[in-house]
C-alpha positions as CSV (number, residue, x, y, z in Angstrom):
1,M,-34.1,-194.3,-120.3
2,E,-30.8,-194.2,-119.3
3,D,-29.4,-193.8,-122.5
4,R,-31.7,-189.6,-123.1
5,I,-30.2,-189.4,-119.2
6,G,-26.8,-189.5,-119.6
7,Q,-27.2,-188.4,-123.5
8,S,-28.6,-184.9,-122.0
9,V,-26.3,-184.7,-119.7
10,R,-23.1,-184.9,-122.2
11,S,-25.2,-182.2,-124.3
12,A,-25.6,-180.2,-121.1
13,L,-21.9,-180.5,-120.5
14,D,-21.5,-179.9,-124.2
15,G,-23.2,-176.9,-124.3
16,E,-25.1,-178.6,-127.2
17,P,-28.9,-177.7,-127.1
18,T,-31.2,-180.6,-126.2
19,A,-34.8,-181.5,-126.9
20,D,-35.8,-181.5,-123.5
21,A,-36.3,-178.1,-122.2
22,A,-36.0,-179.2,-118.2
23,P,-33.4,-181.6,-116.6
24,P,-34.2,-185.3,-116.3
25,R,-35.5,-185.9,-113.1
26,E,-31.9,-187.7,-112.1
27,W,-28.6,-187.4,-114.0
28,P,-25.6,-189.4,-113.1
29,V,-23.2,-187.9,-110.8
30,L,-22.2,-185.2,-112.3
31,L,-19.0,-184.9,-110.1
32,D,-16.5,-187.2,-107.9
33,R,-13.3,-186.3,-106.7
34,S,-11.1,-186.9,-104.6
35,F,-9.4,-182.8,-103.4
36,G,-6.7,-181.0,-101.3
37,P,-5.5,-177.7,-100.3
38,D,-4.0,-177.2,-104.2
39,D,-7.3,-178.2,-105.5
40,I,-9.8,-175.3,-103.8
41,T,-9.8,-172.8,-106.8
42,L,-10.1,-175.9,-109.1
43,L,-13.0,-177.1,-107.7
44,R,-14.5,-173.8,-107.6
45,H,-14.6,-173.2,-111.3
46,E,-15.4,-176.9,-112.4
47,I,-19.0,-176.7,-109.9
48,T,-19.6,-173.5,-111.4
49,R,-19.6,-174.9,-114.6
50,L,-21.7,-177.6,-113.7
51,L,-23.9,-175.9,-112.3
52,A,-25.0,-174.0,-115.0
53,A,-25.1,-177.0,-116.8
54,A,-28.2,-177.7,-115.0
55,G,-30.0,-174.8,-115.4
56,L,-29.2,-173.5,-111.7
57,A,-28.0,-169.8,-112.1
58,A,-27.3,-166.1,-111.2
59,D,-27.6,-165.8,-107.3
60,R,-28.9,-169.1,-106.6
61,Q,-26.3,-170.3,-108.2
62,D,-23.5,-168.0,-106.9
63,G,-24.9,-168.9,-103.6
64,F,-24.9,-172.9,-103.5
65,V,-20.5,-172.4,-105.1
66,L,-19.8,-169.9,-102.0
67,A,-21.7,-172.7,-99.9
68,V,-19.4,-175.5,-101.6
69,N,-16.6,-173.6,-101.6
70,E,-16.7,-173.0,-97.3
71,V,-17.1,-176.5,-96.8
72,I,-14.4,-177.5,-99.2
73,T,-12.2,-174.8,-97.1
74,N,-13.5,-176.0,-93.5
75,V,-12.0,-179.2,-94.8
76,V,-8.9,-178.3,-95.3
77,L,-8.3,-175.3,-93.2
78,H,-10.3,-178.0,-89.6
79,A,-10.1,-181.4,-90.8
80,G,-6.5,-183.2,-92.7
81,G,-6.7,-181.2,-95.4
82,N,-8.0,-183.5,-97.9
83,G,-11.8,-184.9,-98.8
84,R,-14.3,-185.7,-101.2
85,V,-16.9,-184.3,-102.9
86,V,-19.6,-185.7,-105.2
87,L,-22.2,-183.2,-107.3
88,K,-25.7,-185.0,-108.4
89,I,-29.2,-184.1,-109.7
90,E,-31.7,-185.7,-107.7
91,D,-35.0,-185.4,-107.9
92,G,-35.2,-181.6,-109.4
93,S,-32.6,-180.6,-106.6
94,L,-28.6,-180.6,-107.2
95,W,-26.9,-182.1,-104.3
96,C,-23.5,-181.8,-103.2
97,V,-22.1,-184.3,-100.9
98,V,-18.3,-183.1,-99.3
99,T,-16.7,-186.1,-96.1
100,D,-13.0,-185.6,-95.3
101,A,-12.0,-188.1,-92.3
102,G,-11.4,-185.4,-90.1
103,P,-11.7,-184.9,-85.6
104,G,-15.8,-183.8,-86.3
105,I,-17.3,-180.6,-85.7
106,P,-17.5,-179.0,-82.7
107,G,-21.0,-178.9,-81.9
108,A,-21.1,-175.1,-81.1
109,Y,-21.1,-175.0,-84.8
110,L,-23.2,-177.6,-85.4
111,D,-26.7,-175.9,-86.4
112,G,-26.0,-173.3,-88.3
113,L,-28.3,-171.1,-86.4
114,R,-25.5,-168.8,-84.4
115,T,-24.8,-165.7,-86.1
116,P,-21.4,-165.4,-85.7
117,E,-20.5,-162.2,-83.8
118,A,-18.6,-159.4,-85.9
119,F,-15.1,-159.9,-84.8
120,E,-15.0,-163.3,-84.7
121,V,-12.1,-165.1,-86.3
122,G,-13.9,-168.3,-88.5
123,G,-17.3,-170.1,-87.8
124,R,-18.6,-168.8,-90.8
125,G,-18.7,-171.5,-92.8
126,L,-21.3,-173.7,-92.2
127,W,-23.8,-170.6,-91.2
128,L,-23.5,-169.5,-94.5
129,A,-23.8,-172.7,-95.7
130,H,-27.4,-172.5,-93.9
131,Q,-27.8,-169.3,-94.7
132,L,-27.6,-170.0,-98.7
133,C,-29.0,-173.8,-99.4
134,D,-32.1,-175.2,-99.3
135,E,-31.3,-177.3,-96.8
136,V,-27.9,-178.9,-94.9
137,T,-28.2,-182.3,-93.8
138,T,-24.2,-183.1,-91.2
139,A,-23.5,-186.3,-89.9
140,T,-19.9,-185.6,-87.6
141,G,-17.6,-188.1,-85.5
142,P,-14.3,-188.4,-84.7
143,I,-13.4,-190.7,-87.7
144,G,-14.9,-187.9,-90.3
145,T,-17.7,-185.6,-91.2
146,S,-20.1,-185.8,-94.2
147,I,-22.3,-182.7,-94.9
148,G,-24.5,-182.5,-97.5
149,L,-25.8,-179.1,-99.7
150,R,-29.1,-179.1,-101.6
151,I,-30.6,-176.1,-103.5
152,I,-33.7,-176.9,-105.5
153,L,-33.2,-176.1,-109.7
154,D,-36.7,-175.3,-109.8
155,S,-37.1,-173.0,-107.5
156,A,-37.4,-169.1,-108.1
157,A,-36.4,-168.4,-104.2
């Protein structure tokens, strides 16, 4: 089973057709890397390529990339500048988990429900992530933050 999954991932990432029309239920980690201020654009392009290989396209792909970009930009601007991003397919969903070692997120920004004021500077990154993803999880405290972004692969929503 592992060999078939690995082969499917390699084929998909290389642009080769696979025998299976649908991606496997769970793939190995597609991306796991540390990042800093100079890596945001590179990560955005790499994640876009990986999402396309995993079968996410059009507006849902663009929205998920924007959500990931906002979260990694927040790490660079507000959490010391460096973090880690992990992208994985699990149970028919794409998960992107971004972690940092910053001071934590202030409570006013955590629920993602408060619509930022029109002239407010900042405060839109997590709000956008909540609008664009099927699920957003947050664990934050004085030693760092972990934000999980999930989008369902087979959803037409």
